N, C-alpha and C positions, 0 to 999 in steps of 0.2 A: 668350757672354762674349768680350770683346776679347782678341786674342792679344797677349801681352806677356811678354817674357823679362827679368826683373830683372837677369840677369847680362850682358846685351848692352847696349851703349851705345844710348840711346833717340834715335837720330838721326832717327827718323821722328816726333818730337814734332810734332803738328799746329800750324800757325801760327794766330794769332788773326784773326778771332773764332772761337770754338768752334762746332762744328756742334751747337747745342743751342737749343731754343725756350725762351726765358726767360719767355714769357707763361704762366706757371703760377700758378694762383690762390693757392696757399699761399706761393709765393715773393713774389708781388706784395703780399700782405697783410703779410708780414714786412718788405718794402721800405718800405711805408707807415709801420709802427710804428717802424722803425729811423730813418727820416727825421724823424719827429716828435721822437724822443728827441735826435737829433743837432742838430736845429734849436733845441731848447730849450737845449742845451749851448752852441751857437754864440752865441745871444742873451745868455746869462748871461756868457760869457767876454768878449763884445764890450762889455758894460756896465762892465767893469773898466777904468778910464782908463789905468793903467800895465800893459801886458801882461807886463812883466818879472816882476810879482808872480805870474804864473801859469807862464810858460815855464820859468824856472829851477827852481822846486821840482818841478813836475810832470814835467819832462823827466828829472830825476834818478830820480824814482819809476819812470818807464817804463824807463830804462836798467837799473835793478836787475832789474825783472821780465823784460825781454827777454834780458838776459844770463843770468838764471836758467834760461831755457828751454834754453840751450846749456851748462848745468851750470857756469856761471861764477858762483859763489855769493858774495854779499856782502849787506850790508843798506843800507837807505836812510841810516841814521845814519852808517855807516862811509864811504859815498861822499860825503855832504855834508862830513864832517870831512876826508876825504882831499883834497877840492878846495882846502883851505886851505894845503896843504903842497907842497913841491917834489916833482915826480913821482918823483925818485930814491929818495924815502923811502916810496913806496907799494907795496902788494902788487900782484902781477900782476892779481888780480881787480879791485882798485880802479882800476888803470890802464885795464883793458879797459872797465870800466863807464863811466868818465869819457870815454873815447874815443867810446863810444856816444852820449853826450849831445852831444859836439862834432860828431859826424857828422850827427846829427839837425838841429842848428841850422845846419850848413853847407848841408844840403839845403833848409831853409827859406829861407836867404839866396839860394840859387841860383834858387829860384822867384821871389822878390821881384825879383831882378835881371833874369832872362831870361824868366819867364813860362812855362817848360817845363822838363822834365828829359829828357836824352838819355843815350845809352850812356856818354858821357864823364862825365856827372853821376853815374851809377851807380858808375863807377870811382872818381871823386873821393870819394864817400861811403865806399866800401869801403876806400880807401887810408887813411882816418882811423881806421877800425876795426882794420885789419890792415896797418900800415905795412911789416911785413916780408914780407907775402904779398900784395902789392897787384897789381892788374891781372887781365886776362882769363886764365883757365886755359888753359895750353898743354900741360901734361903729361897724357898718356893714363893710363887705369887708375884713375881716381877712382871709388870706389863708396861708396854709402851703405848701411851695414850695421846690423843689430841689435846694440847694444852688449853685450847679455848672451850671445847665441848666436853672433855673428859671421856670421849668415846675411845674404847680400846682399839688400837690399830694393829697391834702385834703382841703375841705372847711368846717369848723365846723358849728354847728347850730347857727342861728342868732336870736336875740331878747331876751332881759333880762328876760321876763316872761317865755319863753320857756326854757332858760338856767336854771333858778331857779327851774322850774318844773322837769327838768331832774336831777338836783342836789338833789332835795328832794327825788326822787325815788332812786338815788344812795345812799344817806345817810341812808335810811331805810334798804337797802340791806347790806350796809357796816357794820352797827351796829348790824345786826342780826348774831352774831358770834356763836350762839348756834344752828344754823340750823342743824338738824339731817340728812338732805338729801344731803348736799354738804359740804365737808371738807373745813375749812377756808383757807387752802392754795390755793385751787381752786378759792375760792371767792376772794382772794387777786389778783389773775391773772385777774379775770373778772372785779373787781372794778378798777384796774389800766387801763385796756383797756377803760372802760366806762369814767373814768375821763379824760383821754387823748383825747377821742373822743368828749366829751362835750367841752373841751378846754375853760373853763369858764373865763379865765383871758387874758388880753392883753399880759402878760409876766409872766414867772415863772411856767407855767403849768407842764412841765416835772419834775422840782425839787419838786414842791408840790406833784405831783403824786408819786414820789419815797419815799418821807417822809411818805405819807399815807400808803404805803405798810407795812413798819415796825410797824407803829402805829396800824394797824389792827391786827397784831400778838400780840401786847401788849393787845389790847382790848379783844382778845380771850384767853388771859393768856397762850399763847404758849411761850411767853417770859415775864420776869418780868422787864427786863432792855433793852432799845433800843440799842442793840449791833449788830443786824443782818442787814447788809446793802447790797443791791443788785446792787448798782451802779458800783462796781468793775467789776462784771460779765458783766453788760450791756455795760460798757465802752469798754471792750475787745471784745464784740460781738455786736457792735453798729449798723452795717449795717443790721444784721439779726433782731435785735430788731425792727427797723423801718419797715423793710419789713414785718415782721409777724404782727405787728399792722395793717398795711394796708390790709393784707390778711384777717383779721377778718372782716374788713369793706367791702371789695369788694367781698369776697367769703364765708363769714361765717366760715372761717377756724379756729374754736376755738381750735381744738385739738393741733395743732402745737404751738399755742400761749401759751396755758396752760402748755404744756410740757417744753417750753422754760423757763417760770417763775419757774416751779417746779425744773428744773435743776439748775437755778440760786440760789434758796433757798438752795438746797442741797449742791452745791459746795461752796457757800459763808458761809454756816453754818460750814462746815468742815474746811475751811480756817480760819474763825474767831475763832473756837475752838482751833486750833493750835496756833494762835496768843495769845489768852487769857492764855493758858497754859504756853507759853513762858514768857509772862508778869508776871504771878504769880510766876514762877520759879525764874525769875530775881529779883523780889521783895524780895522773901525769901532769896536769896543769898546775896543781899545787906543788908538785915536786920541782918543776921548772921555776915557778914564781918565788917559792921560799928560798930556793938556792940563789936566785938573783937578788932578792930584796933582803934576805936575812942569812947571809952566808956564814955568819959566826955561829948560828945555832942549827944550820941545816944538817940533816943526816937522813939516809934512806929509812932508818928505823923510826925516826920521828914522823915522817910522812905516813908510814905504814900504821903507826899507832893512831894517827888522826883519823884514819879510815877503817880501823878495826872496831872502834868504839864511838858511836855517834855523839855520846855525851860522856864527859869525863871530869874528874876533879884533880886537884894538884896531887892528892895522895895516890890516885890511880896511875897517873903518868909517872910518878916517882917509882912506884912499885914495878910497873910494867917495863920501864926503861932503865931501872936501876940507877936512878938519879937522886941526889940529895935534895932536900926541900928547897934550898935557895936556887939551885940550878933549874929545877922544874918550874918554879915560880918565874924565873927569868925567861924561860922558854915561853910560858903561857902569856906573860905580859907582852913579850915581843910579838907573838902571834896575834894577840888582841889589838895591839896598837897598829899593826900593819893591816888589820881587817880580815885576817884569815879565819878568825873565830870570833864568836860573841859570847857573852856570859850573863848569868843571872844567879840569884841566890836562892837556895832551897835547903831547908833544914840546917841553916847556919853554915852551909857549904857553898862556895862558888862553883857553879857548873859551867863548863865550857863546851861549845859545840859549833859545828859549821852548819849554818842554816841551809845552804845549798845541798849538802850531803843528806841532811835529815829529810828534806823535801823529796829526795829520790826514793826514800823508803816508805813513803805514805801510801 
């Protein structure tokens, strides 16, 4: 068994690539099935003309799941509604979850602009998540402990120079998405382990690490839109996730860790494909029914708006569709009367939503 002292800073964390033969039959079979599921998701997502119809709703769903792993607990409905109001009126949990969505989309924009992510990109993403604790960790003594017992499970590397050196090695491996020797899905598992082991920030490491997984698949062009999120699977299998991370560190048990991430990619790809198909079907159904029942207000832009934002106010629809107040109220009242949306009051505002659409995102 590998010699490892959880109470000592792991300054000996090996650089990438790991000393492991990935040409394992079981791993390669799982890589194949995960790639098939991911390819299907990518194709379905790419067939949706307006990607905003997917990014906004699904990124909030991911933000809720990923934050939940860190015991930042809120619901999809609460976060969607929170996005309509000034941040000063939100709970700490709602703010942090909305910051996650913003950080994810910032990372996506950085890839579109630069075609790579580096250490500065990682820092920028983390600074959105944790504006009061941003930047590379400089303070020694950080330990990861069992919440219940207080037992130290892992002590990450210490020293800014060492942390930056490890991150530079990670970013080189992370951005080499055309590596002919290792499939990018395996590299995603390896990079996630390495990032979590470096633990470069005082806070937000887990959430940044999960954002970087989907962004790596964007870099590799396995996805065009950031719609595959692994937090749902990790949240359901949280104890195993942490146990397997530790087993790579203590026993070099790469295989079970890689199999775990590949299973997460496959299962979440299949689940998200199903959700996207249902969202698209519902959009087409509303398009046809609104056109038939409410021809005077029907437009393709209106239907796209209804499925870009699960909850909305009169002000939001006015701003998004460039409508005056009276026209937007006319639209909403017509939709309400015809049963396409329901409403309730929150913070003195009428909130409108489609219950069927919201249920797809839970």
